[in-house]
C-alpha positions in Angstrom: -34.2 -4.7 18.4 -32.4 -8.1 17.5 -29.3 -8.2 16.2 -30.1 -7.7 12.1 -31.8 -4.7 13.3 -29.3 -3.3 15.1 -26.9 -3.5 12.2 -29.0 -1.2 10.5 -28.4 1.5 12.8 -26.0 4.2 11.8 -23.0 3.9 14.0 -23.7 6.7 16.2 -27.5 5.9 17.0 -28.1 6.1 20.4 -29.4 2.2 20.8 -25.9 0.9 19.8 -24.2 2.8 23.2 -25.3 0.1 25.6 -23.8 -2.4 23.2 -20.5 -0.8 22.6 -20.2 0.0 26.4 -20.5 -3.1 27.2 -18.3 -4.9 25.1 -15.3 -2.3 26.3 -16.1 -3.2 29.8 -15.6 -6.8 28.9 -12.6 -6.3 26.7 -11.1 -4.2 29.3 -11.4 -6.7 32.0 -10.2 -9.7 29.7 -7.0 -11.1 30.9 -5.7 -11.7 27.5 -6.4 -8.1 26.6 -4.6 -6.5 29.7 -2.1 -4.7 27.8 -4.2 -3.2 25.4 -5.8 0.1 27.4 -8.5 1.8 24.4 -11.1 -0.1 22.5 -12.7 3.1 20.0 -16.4 2.9 18.5 -15.9 2.5 15.3 -13.4 -0.7 16.6 -15.6 -2.1 19.0 -18.7 -2.1 16.4 -17.1 -4.0 13.8 -16.8 -7.1 16.2 -20.7 -6.6 17.4 -21.8 -6.5 13.6 -20.1 -9.4 12.5 -21.8 -11.1 15.8 -24.9 -9.6 14.9 -24.5 -7.9 18.8 -24.3 -10.9 20.2 -21.9 -9.2 23.4 -20.3 -12.8 24.4 -19.4 -14.1 20.9 -17.9 -11.0 20.2 -15.8 -10.8 23.0 -15.0 -14.0 21.7 -14.0 -13.1 18.1 -12.4 -9.8 19.4 -10.1 -12.3 21.7 -9.3 -14.3 18.4 -8.5 -11.7 16.5 -5.9 -10.2 18.8 -4.6 -13.5 19.1 -3.7 -14.1 16.0 -2.2 -10.8 15.5 -0.2 -11.7 18.5 0.6 -14.8 17.5 1.7 -13.8 13.8 3.6 -10.5 14.0 5.5 -11.5 10.6 2.2 -10.6 8.8 0.1 -8.7 11.4 2.9 -5.9 12.0 3.2 -5.0 8.3 0.3 -4.1 6.3 1.9 -1.9 4.0 0.5 -2.2 0.0 4.1 -1.3 -0.6 5.7 -4.5 0.8 3.9 -6.8 -1.7 3.0 -4.0 -4.9 5.3 -6.4 -7.2 2.7 -9.2 -6.5 -0.4 -6.8 -6.5 0.8 -5.3 -9.8 0.8 -9.0 -11.4 -3.0 -8.6 -10.7 -3.0 -11.3 -8.6 -6.2 -9.9 -6.3 -9.2 -7.3 -6.7 -12.1 -6.3 -4.7 -14.7 -6.0 -7.3 -16.3 -1.9 -7.6 -19.5 -3.5 -7.6 -21.3 -5.1 -4.8 -23.5 -8.7 -5.1 -27.3 -8.6 -5.2 -27.2 -8.9 -1.5 -24.9 -6.0 -1.3 -21.8 -8.1 -0.1 -18.2 -7.2 -1.6 -16.7 -9.6 -4.1 -13.0 -10.1 -4.2 -11.4 -12.4 -7.0 -7.9 -13.9 -6.0 -5.9 -15.4 -9.2 -4.1 -18.1 -7.7 -1.8 -18.6 -11.2 -0.6 -14.8 -10.9 1.1 -15.6 -7.6 4.7 -17.0 -8.6 6.1 -18.9 -5.6 9.7 -18.8 -6.3 8.9 -15.0 -5.7 6.6 -14.6 -3.1 6.0 -16.5 -0.1 2.8 -18.2 1.3 3.2 -15.0 4.2 3.2 -12.7 1.5 0.0 -13.7 -0.2 -1.4 -14.0 3.0 -0.8 -10.3 3.8 -2.4 -9.4 0.8 -5.4 -11.2 2.1 -5.1 -9.0 5.4 -4.4 -5.9 4.1 -7.5 -6.3 2.1 -9.8 -7.1 4.6 -8.7 -4.5 7.0 -9.4 -2.3 4.8 -13.0 -3.3 3.7 -14.0 -4.3 7.4 -13.8 -0.6 7.8 -17.0 0.1 5.3 -20.1 -0.1 7.2 -21.9 -1.7 4.3 -19.5 -4.9 4.3 -19.8 -5.2 8.6 -23.5 -5.1 8.0 -23.5 -8.0 4.3 -20.1 -9.7 4.6 -18.2 -10.3 1.5 -18.0 -13.5 -1.2 -14.5 -14.9 -2.3 -13.9 -16.3 -5.6 -10.3 -18.6 -5.8 -9.4 -18.5 -9.4 -6.9 -22.2 -9.2 -5.9 -22.2 -12.9 -2.2 -22.4 -12.7 -2.3 -24.1 -9.5 1.5 -26.5 -9.5 3.3 -28.0 -7.0 5.5 -24.6 -5.9 2.2 -23.3 -4.3 1.2 -26.5 -2.7 4.7 -26.7 -0.9 4.0 -23.4 0.3 1.2 -24.3 2.4 2.1 -26.3 5.7 -0.7 -27.2 8.3 0.5 -24.0 10.5 -0.5 -22.0 7.4 -3.4 -23.9 6.6 -4.6 -23.1 10.3 -4.2 -19.7 9.6 -5.9 -19.1 7.1 -8.8 -21.4 8.0 -8.6 -19.2 11.9 -8.7 -15.6 9.7 -11.9 -17.2 7.4 -14.3 -18.5 10.4 -13.4 -17.0 14.1 -10.6 -14.3 13.8 -11.6 -11.4 11.8 -14.8 -9.4 11.7 -15.7 -9.9 8.7 -19.0 -12.1 7.5 -18.0 -14.7 5.3 -21.0 -14.9 2.7 -19.8 -18.0 0.2 -16.7 -19.4 -0.8 -16.1 -20.2 -4.6 -13.6 -22.5 -6.2 -13.2 -22.1 -9.7 -10.4 -24.3 -12.2 -9.4 -26.4 -9.3 -7.3 -29.0 -10.4 -7.4 -32.6 -9.0 -3.6 -32.2 -7.1 -5.1 -28.5 -5.2 -7.8 -31.0 -3.1 -4.9 -32.4 -0.7 -4.2 -28.6 0.5 -7.7 -27.7 0.3 -8.8 -31.2 2.6 -5.9 -29.9 5.0 -7.5 -26.1 5.4 -11.1 -27.9 5.2 -10.1 -29.7 8.4 -10.0 -26.3 10.9 -13.4 -25.0 9.2 -16.4 -24.8 11.4 -19.7 -26.6 9.6 -21.0 -23.2 8.7 -18.0 -22.0 6.3 -17.8 -25.5 5.1 -21.4 -25.4 3.6 -20.4 -22.0 1.8 -17.6 -23.7 -0.1 -18.7 -24.3 -3.4 -16.5 -25.9 -6.2 -17.0 -24.8 -10.1 -14.2 -26.5 -12.2 -13.3 -25.3 -15.2 -16.8 -25.0 -16.7 -17.6 -22.4 -14.2 -19.6 -19.7 -15.7 -22.5 -20.8 -15.9 -22.5 -22.0 -12.2 -21.2 -18.6 -11.2 -24.1 -16.9 -12.4 -26.5 -18.9 -10.2 -24.7 -17.0 -7.6 -23.5 -13.6 -8.9 -25.4 -11.4 -11.5 -23.6 -10.1 -14.8 -23.1 -6.8 -14.0 -20.8 -8.0 -11.1 -18.4 -9.9 -12.5 -15.9 -9.3 -15.1 -16.1 -10.7 -18.2 -13.4 -13.5 -17.6 -15.9 -14.8 -15.1 -18.8 -14.8 -17.3 -19.6 -11.0 -16.4 -20.2 -7.7 -17.6 -18.7 -5.8 -15.5 -14.7 -4.2 -15.8 -11.9 -6.6 -16.8 -10.2 -8.7 -14.2 -7.3 -6.5 -14.9 -9.3 -3.4 -14.9 -10.5 -4.4 -11.5 -6.9 -5.7 -10.2 -5.5 -2.4 -11.2 -7.9 -0.5 -9.5 -8.0 -2.0 -5.8 -3.9 -1.7 -6.0 -4.3 2.1 -6.7 -7.0 2.3 -3.6 -4.7 -0.1 -1.7 -1.7 2.2 -1.8 -3.8 5.5 -1.0 -4.5 3.7 2.1 -1.2 3.3 2.6 -1.1 5.7 6.3 -4.4 4.0 7.2 -3.0 0.4 7.1 -0.1 1.7 9.1 -2.1 3.2 12.1 -4.4 -0.4 12.3 -1.2 -2.2 12.2 0.1 -0.3 15.4 -2.6 0.7 16.9 -5.8 -1.7 15.9 -7.9 -1.1 18.6 -7.5 2.6 18.7 -9.3 5.5 16.5 -8.1 5.7 13.2 -8.0 9.0 11.0 -9.4 9.1 7.9 -8.0 11.2 5.5 -10.5 12.3 2.2 -7.8 10.3 0.2 -8.2 7.2 2.1 -12.2 7.6 1.7 -11.8 6.7 -1.7 -12.1 3.5 -0.8 -15.4 3.4 0.6 -18.5 4.0 -1.9 -20.5 5.3 1.3 -18.0 8.0 2.1 -17.6 7.2 5.5 -15.5 10.0 6.9 -18.2 11.9 9.8 -16.9 11.1 13.0 -17.9 8.3 15.5 -18.7 8.4 18.9 -17.0 7.7 21.6 -19.2 5.6 23.8 
């Protein structure tokens, strides 16, 4: 079986066991992971699916993930939605309720809703990581990846001053090689000219594969976005027929708040088994609450 075929199998399938065991052995031998004693099967499968079951590439991704967590404790040790509830309540961010035609999750970030006088760039980045940790537990998202729409209407000098080279590197790292999610597309809408210097700084750190998946739509984005997303997926504000963006934002905020305990487990012990309660299971349309084999 190739990687794509393996990815379609349920997590507890017998053919996946050798890959999980092999990646676990490699991880336990890695000097950078010497402080980590356990690697659960669900945790390892996320990295295997993200790299089509190539053990060497999966290990590299795992090492990068652990490295950014270690180097960014101001973000990684606090994944509490309550800590950024004020920002979430501005309807800044949503994961749309319907996947696109390829099965990808669709995320929207509305930069104009972020007031840089009230919220730092690190807190804004925390919102992205909270969502990333949650959707990376979804089997369908592990298989199909995600697409992101950044609405830059309202971008200001205050926003630009918050993005320094260090943060740009962290953002690009998570987008490209430090998180077990496949980024299938990045779409920018309403981007002003003075956003381009910041984007150029982030772009410096992105691999060519990700650069090729970036699409800049400008202010007249309704027609061009429809080339990538069908009407039922997008909110009306973005030329679609789905729920309003305010409703989508509030719905996702509620789901994040219901996942507070799950996110606390991930923040304190990301490599181990996590307990998904019936409330946590609401985050996933697959209802993935069955136990996963230990490998």
